[in-house]
N, C-alpha and C positions, 0 to 999 in steps of 0.2 A: 112537829118534828124539828129537832135541832140539827142544822146542817152546816158543816164547814167545808169549803172547797179550796184545795190547793191547786196548783197548776196541773199536776199529774195524778193526784189522789183526791177522791171525793170521800168525805167522812160524814155519815149520818147517824143520829142517835134517836131511837124511838122505843119507848116501853122497855127499857133495860137492855136493848140490843144495840150494839155499835156495828155499823156496816161500813167496811173499808172497800173502796172500789178502785182498782187499777184503771186510770182514765187516760188511755191513749188508743182509742178504738181504731183510729185510722191506720195504726201500725200494729194491729192485733195485740194491743196493750203491752207492747215490748217495753223493757225496763231501761231507763236512763239513770244516771247518777242522781239527778234531781228527784225522780220518782222514788228512788230508794231512800233518799234522805228524808223526803216528806213522809214516807211510810214509817220510818223509824220514829219520827216525831209523833205521828198519830198513835203508834203502839205505846210509846212512853206515856203519853197523856191518858190513853185508855186504861193503862195498867193501874193508875191511881185514881180513876174516876169511879166514885162509889155508886153512881147512877147507872153504870154499865155492868151487866152480869155475864154477858156472852158476846163474842165478836163473830162477825161473818166476813170472810174475805172473798171477793169476787172480781169479775172484770166487766167493764162497760161494754154494752152492745151484746150481740148474740153470736159473735164469731169466735171470740177467744176469752179465756180466763187470762192467760198471758203466754206469749210465744218465747219468752226469755229475754236475753240481752238485746238491746237495740244497737246493732252494729253500725247503723248509719249515723249515730250521734257520738261525738267525742265525750270522753269522761273527764270532766273538768279537773285539772290539777293532777291527772294521772301520769302524764308524760309519755314514756315509752310504752310499747305494746305490753311489756312485762308489767309495767306500772299500772296500766289500764286493767289488766287481768287481776292483779293483786288488789287494786282498789275496789273493783266490783265484788270480788270474792269476800273481802273483809266486811264490806257494808252488808252484803247478803248474809254472811255468817252471823253478824251481830243481830240482824233482824230475825233470822231463824231461831237463834238461841233465846232471844227475848220472847218470841212467840211460844216456845216450848216451856220456858221457865215461868212465864206469866201464869198467875193463878186462875185466870179466867179461861174457859173453853173457847177455842177458835175453830170455826167450821169453814171449810173451803166449799164454796158453791160454784161448781165448774160448769160453764156453758161454752162449748166450742173447744178450740185448741188449748191444751195445757201441756206445754212442751218445754224441754230444757230447763232454764231457770224458773219458768212458771211452774213446772212440775215439781221442782225442788221446794217452792213455796207451799204448794198443796201438801206435800209430804210432811212439812213442818207443822201443819195444822193438826188438831186432835182427831178430826175425821173429815171425810169428803162425801158430799152429795153431788151427783153429776146428772146432767141432762143426757138424753139419748144421743145427742149430736156431739158429745164431748169426745176428744181424742187425746191420748197421752203418749209421751215418749221422752226418753233421755237422748238427745241428739248430739251432745257435745263431742263424743269421740269421732263422729263423722265430720266434724269441723276442725279436727286436729287439736282440740282442747279437752278439758275435763270438767265435769260438774263439781267444781272445787269448793263449794260452800256447804257441803253436807249431803248432796244428792246420792252419792255412791253409798255412803254409810247408811242413810235412812232407807234407801231402797233395799239394801241387804238385810236390814232389820225387819222390813215389812214383808219380805218374800223369802222363800227358800233360796239359798245363795246361788244355786245353779240357775234358777229362773232369773234372778236379778242380774247375773252375769250375762245371760242371753240378751236381755233387754239393753244392757249397757254396751255390749260389744257389737250388736247388730244395729243399734239405734232404731229398731223397729217401732213404728207407731201402732198403737192398739186402741181398741174401742172402749167405751164406757162399760159395756157389758162384759168384756174380757177383764177389764180392771176390777169389776165387781166380783167376777168368778175367782180372781186371784186374791181377793181380800184387800186390795188397795182402796177401793171405793166401797163405802158403806151401803149406798143405795143409788139406783138409777131410776130416773123419772122421765116422763115425757117432757120435751123441750119447754112447752108452755106452762109446766107445773113446777118448775124448779123453785121459784120464789115461795110458792105455797108449801112445798115439802120442807124447805128450810125453816119457814115460819112455824110450822108444826113442831119442829124440834126445838127451836129457840123458845117458843112458848112453854114447852115442857120443862126446859132447863130453868127458865125464869121463875117457875112455880116452886122450885126446890130451894133449899137453904143455900144461899151464896157461900156461906162458910163451909158447909159440907162439900159443896162442889169444888171449892178451892183446895181443900185438904185432900179430897179424893184424887184430883189431878196430880197433886204433889206426890202422893204415895204411888200412884200408877206409874208416873215417870221414873221414880226411884226404883221401882221393881224392874223396869226395863234397863236402866242405866247401870245398876250395880250387879256384880256377879256373886255377891254374898247374900244369900237368901235371909240369913239371920239379921243383917243390917236392914234390909227392906221390911222384914217383919217387925223389927223394933221400931222403925219409923211409923209403921201402920198402927202399932199399939199406942205410941206416943200421940199420934194424931187423934186416935179414938179417945184417949184420956183428955186431951185438950178440948175437944168439941163437947164432951159430956158435961162440961161446966158452963156451956153456952146457953143463952136464952132460946136459941133455935132448937137445941136438944130437948129442952123442956116443952116447947110449943108443939113439936111434932107428935109425941105420944098423946098429949092432951087432946089435940085436934082429932087424932085417930079415934080415941075413945068417945069423943063427943060427936063423931061422924060428921065433921065439917072440914073444909079445906084449911090447911095450916096457914098462918100468917107469919112468914119468916122475915127476920130483920137483918140477918147476916152478922149477928153478934150473940 
């Protein structure tokens, strides 16, 4: 296993999977400026690392994925309270958009509290696997602030708008099972089975063509972000034409006919 540890982020690589861990368990993996800066650095490196096919984002320990901003720590260089807010939101916004635009899938593995800014990060992932002890909530309005780095927008895209407004305005915390019923969480597993369930999914993704996965994510995101269906369909056709000339597109059907697992190279 290749392992790089920052102060507030642990990054591990094994068999095509990059695992990013919020590492502040004593404070429920609350986020500081340094943690977010380290996270952006890891994401940028992973984006161009050909040995990584899929990323997993999780929290250290069994109590929290992340509880959001660490209000006990100053945000270096932020200055006033308005500056602090804007600094945090800008860094989070950049990390979230990087996660969404990145060609590689990102899975949130949620164990324990996934609240406020932590919930925003989970929503920026491609999908969420949660343990039974996970709890979710957008708490910012109750603190007199807003989830200003995309949480409102992403929650309203993930849910019917009336349900999203209820969760935003009441700041109600809800269970993993309720999150699964609402469609926010893909799968809920027993607490001790989270790593196993995530590995099953990452193994499956790593067996697929990396090129096909990258293009599929790009088209899927475009279908959500554009209001013009013809634009999204044109992109899908273009992506299909592009991949049809690849080695992976030749290998897949041959392997199928030969009744063997395909050997994809991502090109």
